[in-house]
C-alpha positions as CSV (number, residue, x, y, z in Angstrom):
1,H,11.8,-5.1,-3.4
2,G,14.3,-7.6,-4.7
3,N,17.0,-9.2,-2.6
4,A,19.4,-6.7,-1.0
5,G,16.8,-4.0,-1.4
6,G,14.4,-2.1,0.8
7,L,11.6,0.4,0.8
8,R,13.8,3.3,1.6
9,F,15.1,3.3,-2.0
10,A,12.9,4.9,-4.7
11,R,14.3,2.3,-7.1
12,W,12.0,-0.3,-5.5
13,T,8.9,1.9,-4.9
14,R,8.7,4.2,-7.9
15,P,7.9,1.5,-10.5
16,W,4.6,0.6,-8.7
17,Q,3.3,4.1,-8.8
18,G,1.5,3.4,-12.1
19,A,-0.9,1.0,-10.2
20,V,-1.7,3.7,-7.7
21,D,-2.3,6.2,-10.5
22,A,-4.7,3.6,-12.1
23,G,-6.8,3.5,-8.9
24,W,-5.3,0.4,-7.3
25,M,-4.4,0.2,-3.6
26,V,-0.8,-0.8,-3.5
27,V,0.8,-2.2,-0.3
28,L,4.5,-2.2,-0.5
29,V,6.1,-4.8,1.8
30,Q,9.6,-5.1,3.2
31,S,11.2,-8.3,4.3
32,T,12.2,-8.7,7.9
33,Q,15.3,-10.7,6.8
34,A,18.1,-8.2,7.2
35,W,21.1,-8.4,5.0
36,G,22.7,-5.1,5.8
37,P,21.9,-1.5,6.7
38,D,18.5,-0.7,5.0
39,R,18.9,-3.9,2.9
40,Y,16.7,-7.0,3.2
41,V,16.3,-10.3,1.5
42,W,13.6,-12.9,0.9
43,N,15.7,-16.0,1.2
44,D,13.5,-17.9,3.6
45,S,10.1,-18.4,1.9
46,R,8.3,-19.2,5.2
47,I,9.5,-16.0,6.8
48,A,8.7,-14.0,3.6
49,A,5.1,-15.4,3.6
50,D,4.7,-14.4,7.3
51,D,6.0,-10.9,6.4
52,V,3.6,-10.4,3.5
53,L,0.7,-11.8,5.4
54,W,1.4,-9.3,8.2
55,Y,1.3,-6.4,5.7
56,Y,-1.9,-7.8,4.2
57,E,-3.6,-8.0,7.6
58,E,-2.5,-4.5,8.5
59,A,-3.9,-3.1,5.2
60,R,-7.2,-4.8,5.8
61,K,-7.4,-3.2,9.3
62,G,-7.2,0.3,7.8
63,H,-8.7,0.1,4.4
64,P,-11.5,-1.7,2.6
65,V,-10.0,-4.5,0.5
66,D,-11.9,-6.1,-2.4
67,E,-11.0,-9.7,-1.8
68,G,-11.9,-10.5,-5.4
69,R,-9.3,-8.1,-6.8
70,I,-6.1,-9.0,-4.9
71,V,-3.1,-9.2,-7.2
72,L,0.4,-9.9,-5.8
73,G,3.5,-8.4,-7.4
74,G,7.2,-8.0,-7.0
75,F,10.6,-7.8,-8.5
76,S,13.2,-10.5,-8.6
77,R,13.0,-12.6,-5.4
78,G,10.0,-10.5,-4.4
79,G,8.4,-11.5,-7.7
80,G,9.1,-15.1,-6.9
81,I,7.5,-14.7,-3.5
82,A,4.4,-13.1,-5.2
83,I,4.2,-16.2,-7.4
84,E,4.7,-18.6,-4.5
85,L,2.0,-16.8,-2.4
86,T,-0.4,-16.8,-5.3
87,F,-0.1,-20.6,-5.6
88,S,-0.3,-21.2,-1.9
89,Q,-3.4,-18.9,-1.6
90,L,-2.3,-17.9,1.9
91,I,-3.6,-14.5,0.7
92,P,-6.6,-15.0,-1.7
93,A,-4.9,-13.6,-4.8
94,R,-6.5,-13.7,-8.2
95,G,-3.0,-13.7,-9.7
96,F,0.4,-12.1,-9.9
97,V,2.5,-9.6,-11.8
98,A,6.2,-10.4,-11.6
99,M,9.1,-8.4,-12.9
100,A,12.3,-10.5,-13.4
101,P,11.1,-13.2,-11.0
102,Y,13.5,-15.4,-9.1
103,I,12.5,-18.7,-7.5
104,P,15.1,-21.3,-6.3
105,E,15.2,-24.4,-8.5
106,N,14.6,-26.7,-5.6
107,L,11.3,-25.1,-4.7
108,P,8.4,-27.5,-5.6
109,L,5.9,-25.3,-7.4
110,E,4.2,-28.2,-9.2
111,A,2.3,-29.5,-6.2
112,A,1.0,-26.0,-5.3
113,T,-0.7,-25.7,-8.7
114,D,-2.7,-28.9,-8.2
115,T,-5.2,-27.5,-5.8
116,A,-8.7,-26.2,-6.6
117,A,-7.8,-22.9,-4.9
118,V,-5.6,-21.9,-7.8
119,A,-8.0,-23.0,-10.6
120,Q,-8.7,-19.4,-11.6
121,V,-5.4,-17.6,-10.9
122,R,-3.4,-16.1,-13.7
123,G,-0.1,-14.4,-14.0
124,H,1.8,-11.8,-15.9
125,I,5.6,-12.0,-16.1
126,F,7.9,-9.3,-17.5
127,V,11.6,-10.3,-18.0
128,G,14.6,-8.9,-19.8
129,D,16.1,-10.8,-22.7
130,H,19.6,-10.3,-21.0
131,D,18.5,-11.8,-17.7
132,P,19.2,-15.5,-18.1
133,G,18.4,-16.5,-14.6
134,S,15.0,-14.8,-14.4
135,L,14.2,-15.8,-18.0
136,A,14.7,-19.5,-17.0
137,V,12.5,-19.1,-14.0
138,S,9.9,-17.2,-16.0
139,R,9.7,-20.0,-18.6
140,R,9.4,-22.6,-15.8
141,V,6.5,-20.8,-14.3
142,V,4.8,-20.2,-17.6
143,D,5.2,-23.8,-18.8
144,L,3.9,-25.1,-15.4
145,M,0.9,-22.9,-15.4
146,R,0.0,-23.5,-19.0
147,S,0.4,-27.3,-18.4
148,K,-2.3,-27.0,-15.7
149,G,-4.6,-24.9,-17.9
150,L,-3.8,-21.7,-16.1
151,S,-3.3,-18.4,-17.9
152,C,0.2,-16.9,-17.7
153,N,1.6,-14.2,-20.1
154,I,5.2,-13.6,-20.5
155,S,6.5,-10.4,-22.0
156,L,10.2,-10.3,-23.0
157,Q,11.8,-6.9,-22.7
158,S,14.4,-6.1,-25.3
159,D,18.0,-5.1,-24.2
160,L,17.1,-5.4,-20.5
161,A,19.1,-7.3,-17.9
162,H,17.9,-7.7,-14.3
163,D,16.0,-4.5,-13.9
164,F,12.8,-2.6,-14.4
165,P,12.2,-1.3,-18.0
166,P,11.4,2.4,-18.2
167,Q,7.9,1.6,-19.4
168,F,7.1,-0.7,-16.4
169,P,4.3,1.5,-15.1
170,D,2.5,1.1,-18.4
171,L,3.2,-2.6,-18.5
172,L,1.9,-3.0,-14.9
173,T,-1.3,-1.1,-15.5
174,G,-1.9,-3.1,-18.7
175,A,-1.5,-6.3,-16.8
176,L,-3.7,-5.1,-13.9
177,S,-6.5,-4.1,-16.3
178,T,-6.9,-7.8,-17.2
179,F,-8.0,-8.4,-13.6
180,Q,-10.6,-5.7,-13.8
181,R,-12.5,-7.4,-16.6
182,D,-13.7,-10.2,-14.3
């Protein structure tokens, strides 16, 4: 979910159903950083990492997890957290799929991409052409990854602000299919 969202709202869960339909195990995570009734934020990256790691460990307890096919994803600040965690390799992710990602400008991503652990990661970013904040973040991430020789695709969605496009399930499964080819 993005900031001020939560898993109780279909708006945050329904877009990821395409991955389930394509045979992927999807673990939807919710921040523990409360913002209001049934609303949560990802403002503290350290707490967010702990939250996602907890869900990852819980999923591994109850299901077989192919460690070679882990892809992190999210919307808005959740997408930013997916990118940060992919770079940190706290969870051994092959890459990320982010929709309208947000990452604070003062967050130092550059150093995180200089490690051997991220040498093979790649990313897919979807962002609306009417979402200037996420578009700037997306370009920053794409430029950084490409400068390090890492693959990162960006797909600009026409007439879209800070939201999921109606065709997101298809975009998601298309992006995920690139991870199946390895």
